[in-house]
N, CA and C atoms as a LAMMPS dump frame, in Angstrom:
ITEM: TIMESTEP
0
ITEM: NUMBER OF ATOMS
354
ITEM: BOX BOUNDS ff ff ff
-5.0000000000000000e+02 5.0000000000000000e+02
-5.0000000000000000e+02 5.0000000000000000e+02
-5.0000000000000000e+02 5.0000000000000000e+02
ITEM: ATOMS id mol type element x y z
1 1 1 N 1.883 339.942 63.204
2 1 2 C 0.859 340.967 63.38
3 1 3 C 1.376 342.27 62.766
4 2 1 N 0.534 342.945 62.008
5 2 2 C 0.952 344.219 61.413
6 2 3 C 0.589 345.377 62.343
7 3 1 N 1.443 346.39 62.292
8 3 2 C 1.239 347.574 63.113
9 3 3 C 1.128 348.806 62.234
10 4 1 N 0.432 349.785 62.738
11 4 2 C 0.232 351.055 62.046
12 4 3 C 0.778 352.164 62.93
13 5 1 N 1.385 353.16 62.312
14 5 2 C 1.834 354.323 63.077
15 5 3 C 0.687 355.324 63.125
16 6 1 N 0.375 355.785 64.335
17 6 2 C -0.758 356.677 64.564
18 6 3 C -0.293 357.923 65.303
19 7 1 N -0.608 359.096 64.744
20 7 2 C -0.327 360.382 65.377
21 7 3 C -1.559 360.813 66.154
22 8 1 N -1.38 361.096 67.45
23 8 2 C -2.487 361.575 68.288
24 8 3 C -2.121 362.945 68.837
25 9 1 N -3.12 363.79 69.042
26 9 2 C -2.853 365.198 69.375
27 9 3 C -3.76 365.743 70.476
28 10 1 N -4.646 364.922 71.009
29 10 2 C -5.618 365.426 71.984
30 10 3 C -5.786 364.494 73.166
31 11 1 N -7.005 364.03 73.372
32 11 2 C -7.328 363.25 74.565
33 11 3 C -6.72 361.848 74.556
34 12 1 N -6.112 361.437 73.441
35 12 2 C -5.415 360.152 73.398
36 12 3 C -3.965 360.266 73.868
37 13 1 N -3.482 361.495 74.077
38 13 2 C -2.1 361.69 74.52
39 13 3 C -1.922 361.244 75.973
40 14 1 N -0.662 361.011 76.34
41 14 2 C -0.331 360.677 77.731
42 14 3 C -0.865 361.758 78.66
43 15 1 N -1.424 361.325 79.779
44 15 2 C -1.942 362.26 80.767
45 15 3 C -3.391 362.664 80.551
46 16 1 N -4.004 362.198 79.471
47 16 2 C -5.406 362.517 79.184
48 16 3 C -6.249 361.249 79.308
49 17 1 N -7.547 361.434 79.508
50 17 2 C -8.451 360.34 79.828
51 17 3 C -8.517 359.198 78.844
52 18 1 N -8.443 359.475 77.557
53 18 2 C -8.602 358.415 76.559
54 18 3 C -7.298 357.683 76.259
55 19 1 N -6.188 358.087 76.885
56 19 2 C -4.904 357.421 76.629
57 19 3 C -4.943 355.946 77.001
58 20 1 N -5.839 355.557 77.904
59 20 2 C -5.942 354.145 78.289
60 20 3 C -6.31 353.263 77.095
61 21 1 N -6.909 353.84 76.062
62 21 2 C -7.223 353.081 74.849
63 21 3 C -5.956 352.67 74.099
64 22 1 N -4.829 353.281 74.446
65 22 2 C -3.547 352.968 73.809
66 22 3 C -2.654 352.122 74.711
67 23 1 N -3.238 351.456 75.712
68 23 2 C -2.433 350.716 76.683
69 23 3 C -1.604 349.603 76.052
70 24 1 N -2.052 349.025 74.946
71 24 2 C -1.269 347.969 74.295
72 24 3 C -0.473 348.492 73.099
73 25 1 N -0.417 349.806 72.928
74 25 2 C 0.338 350.422 71.832
75 25 3 C 1.747 350.757 72.303
76 26 1 N 2.648 350.911 71.35
77 26 2 C 4.023 351.301 71.666
78 26 3 C 4.201 352.789 71.399
79 27 1 N 4.618 353.526 72.422
80 27 2 C 4.903 354.958 72.271
81 27 3 C 6.202 355.1 71.497
82 28 1 N 6.156 355.822 70.373
83 28 2 C 7.339 356.002 69.532
84 28 3 C 8.016 357.343 69.754
85 29 1 N 7.308 358.293 70.365
86 29 2 C 7.909 359.588 70.655
87 29 3 C 6.976 360.74 70.364
88 30 1 N 7.436 361.922 70.712
89 30 2 C 6.694 363.14 70.402
90 30 3 C 6.873 363.463 68.924
91 31 1 N 5.884 364.132 68.348
92 31 2 C 5.931 364.434 66.917
93 31 3 C 5.127 365.694 66.636
94 32 1 N 5.335 366.254 65.452
95 32 2 C 4.533 367.403 65.017
96 32 3 C 4.24 367.28 63.536
97 33 1 N 3.111 367.844 63.15
98 33 2 C 2.71 367.811 61.748
99 33 3 C 3.619 368.717 60.927
100 34 1 N 3.601 368.511 59.643
101 34 2 C 4.195 369.494 58.751
102 34 3 C 3.28 370.717 58.789
103 35 1 N 3.72 371.882 58.313
104 35 2 C 2.864 373.077 58.336
105 35 3 C 1.58 372.882 57.531
106 36 1 N 0.539 373.604 57.938
107 36 2 C -0.727 373.57 57.215
108 36 3 C -1.867 372.919 57.968
109 37 1 N -1.704 372.734 59.269
110 37 2 C -2.737 372.103 60.088
111 37 3 C -2.988 372.938 61.338
112 38 1 N -4.204 372.877 61.833
113 38 2 C -4.585 373.579 63.06
114 38 3 C -5.45 372.663 63.904
115 39 1 N -5.491 372.963 65.197
116 39 2 C -6.434 372.309 66.098
117 39 3 C -7.605 373.234 66.342
118 40 1 N -8.799 372.672 66.325
119 40 2 C -10 373.378 66.757
120 40 3 C -10.303 372.968 68.184
121 41 1 N -10.712 373.916 69.002
122 41 2 C -11.175 373.617 70.348
123 41 3 C -12.653 373.27 70.248
124 42 1 N -12.961 371.989 70.444
125 42 2 C -14.34 371.505 70.338
126 42 3 C -14.969 371.325 71.717
127 43 1 N -14.396 371.977 72.714
128 43 2 C -14.909 371.859 74.075
129 43 3 C -14.057 370.913 74.888
130 44 1 N -14.496 369.665 75.012
131 44 2 C -13.764 368.685 75.811
132 44 3 C -12.691 367.956 75.02
133 45 1 N -12.589 368.224 73.743
134 45 2 C -11.61 367.539 72.888
135 45 3 C -11.264 368.448 71.712
136 46 1 N -10.123 368.196 71.066
137 46 2 C -9.747 368.992 69.899
138 46 3 C -10.089 368.27 68.602
139 47 1 N -10.015 369.009 67.517
140 47 2 C -10.181 368.43 66.195
141 47 3 C -9.113 368.962 65.262
142 48 1 N -8.45 368.087 64.548
143 48 2 C -7.419 368.47 63.589
144 48 3 C -8.071 368.833 62.262
145 49 1 N -7.683 369.979 61.707
146 49 2 C -8.195 370.417 60.407
147 49 3 C -7.036 370.928 59.556
148 50 1 N -7.212 370.829 58.247
149 50 2 C -6.249 371.415 57.317
150 50 3 C -6.592 372.887 57.153
151 51 1 N -5.582 373.728 57.239
152 51 2 C -5.785 375.161 57.085
153 51 3 C -4.475 375.758 56.611
154 52 1 N -4.514 376.429 55.483
155 52 2 C -3.289 376.99 54.913
156 52 3 C -2.584 377.874 55.929
157 53 1 N -1.29 377.757 55.972
158 53 2 C -0.499 378.563 56.889
159 53 3 C 0.743 377.824 57.326
160 54 1 N 1.448 378.42 58.231
161 54 2 C 2.72 377.864 58.676
162 54 3 C 2.625 377.164 60.019
163 55 1 N 1.424 376.985 60.524
164 55 2 C 1.242 376.367 61.843
165 55 3 C 1.439 374.853 61.783
166 56 1 N 1.918 374.304 62.893
167 56 2 C 2.024 372.86 63.063
168 56 3 C 1.243 372.465 64.312
169 57 1 N 0.94 371.193 64.418
170 57 2 C 0.243 370.649 65.578
171 57 3 C 1.175 369.654 66.256
172 58 1 N 1.278 369.766 67.574
173 58 2 C 2.146 368.892 68.365
174 58 3 C 1.34 367.712 68.899
175 59 1 N 1.992 366.55 68.949
176 59 2 C 1.324 365.37 69.478
177 59 3 C 2.299 364.25 69.759
178 60 1 N 1.793 363.028 69.708
179 60 2 C 2.584 361.84 70.007
180 60 3 C 2.371 360.799 68.922
181 61 1 N 3.394 359.991 68.696
182 61 2 C 3.343 358.946 67.683
183 61 3 C 3.369 357.583 68.369
184 62 1 N 2.464 356.701 67.947
185 62 2 C 2.35 355.356 68.508
186 62 3 C 2.35 354.32 67.398
187 63 1 N 2.784 353.114 67.735
188 63 2 C 2.594 351.945 66.88
189 63 3 C 1.41 351.185 67.468
190 64 1 N 0.375 350.994 66.654
191 64 2 C -0.852 350.359 67.139
192 64 3 C -1.218 349.175 66.255
193 65 1 N -1.881 348.201 66.842
194 65 2 C -2.352 347.03 66.103
195 65 3 C -3.633 347.366 65.345
196 66 1 N -4.004 346.495 64.434
197 66 2 C -5.262 346.656 63.695
198 66 3 C -6.446 346.663 64.658
199 67 1 N -6.384 345.823 65.687
200 67 2 C -7.473 345.754 66.662
201 67 3 C -7.605 347.071 67.428
202 68 1 N -6.477 347.636 67.839
203 68 2 C -6.507 348.919 68.545
204 68 3 C -7.023 350.015 67.629
205 69 1 N -6.588 350.008 66.382
206 69 2 C -7.045 351.013 65.421
207 69 3 C -8.561 350.934 65.234
208 70 1 N -9.108 349.733 65.146
209 70 2 C -10.557 349.566 65.004
210 70 3 C -11.285 350.097 66.244
211 71 1 N -10.738 349.83 67.425
212 71 2 C -11.334 350.32 68.673
213 71 3 C -11.289 351.849 68.72
214 72 1 N -10.169 352.432 68.285
215 72 2 C -10.035 353.889 68.264
216 72 3 C -10.979 354.521 67.247
217 73 1 N -11.146 353.881 66.092
218 73 2 C -12.09 354.389 65.091
219 73 3 C -13.487 354.514 65.697
220 74 1 N -13.885 353.512 66.449
221 74 2 C -15.204 353.547 67.085
222 74 3 C -15.258 354.664 68.13
223 75 1 N -14.223 354.777 68.94
224 75 2 C -14.158 355.819 69.972
225 75 3 C -14.219 357.218 69.353
226 76 1 N -13.539 357.414 68.235
227 76 2 C -13.455 358.728 67.587
228 76 3 C -14.671 359.056 66.716
229 77 1 N -15.575 358.116 66.556
230 77 2 C -16.777 358.38 65.771
231 77 3 C -16.535 358.389 64.273
232 78 1 N -15.611 357.546 63.806
233 78 2 C -15.339 357.419 62.371
234 78 3 C -16.511 356.689 61.738
235 79 1 N -17.062 357.134 60.636
236 79 2 C -16.636 358.245 59.778
237 79 3 C -17.458 359.518 59.955
238 80 1 N -18.288 359.605 60.969
239 80 2 C -19.186 360.751 61.098
240 80 3 C -18.512 361.976 61.702
241 81 1 N -17.933 361.838 62.893
242 81 2 C -17.318 362.973 63.576
243 81 3 C -15.863 363.179 63.156
244 82 1 N -15.175 362.08 62.889
245 82 2 C -13.774 362.118 62.444
246 82 3 C -13.595 361.167 61.272
247 83 1 N -12.55 361.416 60.481
248 83 2 C -12.09 360.451 59.487
249 83 3 C -10.64 360.13 59.807
250 84 1 N -10.245 358.915 59.513
251 84 2 C -8.838 358.55 59.687
252 84 3 C -8.164 358.654 58.33
253 85 1 N -7.102 359.451 58.284
254 85 2 C -6.387 359.69 57.033
255 85 3 C -4.894 359.659 57.288
256 86 1 N -4.139 359.642 56.209
257 86 2 C -2.681 359.653 56.305
258 86 3 C -2.168 361.084 56.273
259 87 1 N -1.035 361.31 56.971
260 87 2 C -0.479 362.644 57.124
261 87 3 C 1.048 362.549 57.189
262 88 1 N 1.713 363.624 56.774
263 88 2 C 3.166 363.759 56.924
264 88 3 C 3.476 364.375 58.278
265 89 1 N 4.481 363.851 58.936
266 89 2 C 4.982 364.452 60.168
267 89 3 C 6.405 364.931 59.936
268 90 1 N 6.786 365.968 60.633
269 90 2 C 8.144 366.485 60.51
270 90 3 C 9.135 365.471 61.07
271 91 1 N 10.166 365.157 60.281
272 91 2 C 11.223 364.261 60.731
273 91 3 C 10.851 362.797 60.792
274 92 1 N 9.706 362.412 60.234
275 92 2 C 9.257 361.019 60.239
276 92 3 C 9.133 360.562 58.79
277 93 1 N 9.773 359.446 58.459
278 93 2 C 9.698 358.92 57.097
279 93 3 C 8.343 358.281 56.84
280 94 1 N 7.769 358.573 55.686
281 94 2 C 6.508 357.968 55.291
282 94 3 C 5.308 358.626 55.942
283 95 1 N 4.155 358.188 55.5
284 95 2 C 2.894 358.715 56.019
285 95 3 C 2.453 357.919 57.241
286 96 1 N 1.736 358.581 58.137
287 96 2 C 1.179 357.928 59.326
288 96 3 C -0.317 358.228 59.391
289 97 1 N -1.025 357.45 60.167
290 97 2 C -2.464 357.642 60.343
291 97 3 C -2.733 358.732 61.379
292 98 1 N -3.831 359.454 61.213
293 98 2 C -4.313 360.377 62.231
294 98 3 C -5.801 360.603 62.017
295 99 1 N -6.423 361.302 62.944
296 99 2 C -7.853 361.584 62.86
297 99 3 C -8.094 363.056 62.537
298 100 1 N -8.879 363.294 61.484
299 100 2 C -9.282 364.649 61.092
300 100 3 C -10.725 364.888 61.516
301 101 1 N -10.978 366.07 62.039
302 101 2 C -12.314 366.464 62.499
303 101 3 C -13.225 366.743 61.308
304 102 1 N -14.449 366.208 61.344
305 102 2 C -15.449 366.414 60.294
306 102 3 C -16.73 367.047 60.823
307 103 1 N -16.769 367.323 62.098
308 103 2 C -17.981 367.845 62.709
309 103 3 C -18.21 369.306 62.386
310 104 1 N -19.243 369.891 62.978
311 104 2 C -19.558 371.299 62.724
312 104 3 C -18.438 372.212 63.223
313 105 1 N -18.155 373.253 62.456
314 105 2 C -17.073 374.167 62.814
315 105 3 C -17.59 375.462 63.43
316 106 1 N -18.883 375.704 63.336
317 106 2 C -19.457 376.935 63.89
318 106 3 C -19.219 376.992 65.394
319 107 1 N -18.737 378.131 65.861
320 107 2 C -18.515 378.343 67.277
321 107 3 C -17.221 377.76 67.821
322 108 1 N -16.458 377.07 66.984
323 108 2 C -15.185 376.493 67.422
324 108 3 C -14.084 377.54 67.27
325 109 1 N -13.101 377.504 68.144
326 109 2 C -11.966 378.423 68.056
327 109 3 C -10.693 377.637 67.768
328 110 1 N -9.722 378.326 67.182
329 110 2 C -8.441 377.695 66.896
330 110 3 C -7.591 377.638 68.16
331 111 1 N -6.855 376.558 68.32
332 111 2 C -5.865 376.435 69.392
333 111 3 C -4.57 376.996 68.813
334 112 1 N -4.273 378.235 69.139
335 112 2 C -3.186 378.963 68.471
336 112 3 C -1.816 378.345 68.675
337 113 1 N -1.603 377.673 69.799
338 113 2 C -0.293 377.078 70.076
339 113 3 C -0.058 375.776 69.321
340 114 1 N -1.146 375.142 68.844
341 114 2 C -1.016 373.836 68.207
342 114 3 C -0.812 372.705 69.201
343 115 1 N -1.018 372.999 70.484
344 115 2 C -0.833 371.998 71.542
345 115 3 C -2.113 371.91 72.372
346 116 1 N -2.705 370.721 72.445
347 116 2 C -3.909 370.527 73.252
348 116 3 C -3.504 370.338 74.703
349 117 1 N -4.011 371.223 75.571
350 117 2 C -3.638 371.184 76.984
351 117 3 C -4.841 371.163 77.916
352 118 1 N -6.036 371.243 77.406
353 118 2 C -7.227 371.324 78.267
354 118 3 C -7.564 369.987 78.895
């Protein structure tokens, strides 16, 4: 069975409601993006966006199966609300999968800390 490395930064993290979707995934550790990314506060969940600057986003890295990835794509609203793309993480070799926000940006605020805590 092939596995994919997935970076999560919001409601899929440990301690949040959607983490149960990762029950069969392997937690690989905490991680952060390379600079140039921000979180948007979309109300009940965050959205990762590319934005020039020195900010990083904090999250968690998991090894997930193709089946789990397909289930997460559906949960995240791919390809309408989010897209799944590859990203560099600090201190991690190679690219990993993550979800980028594609929804409306009007009225959204930046999460200045880069850490989703709501």
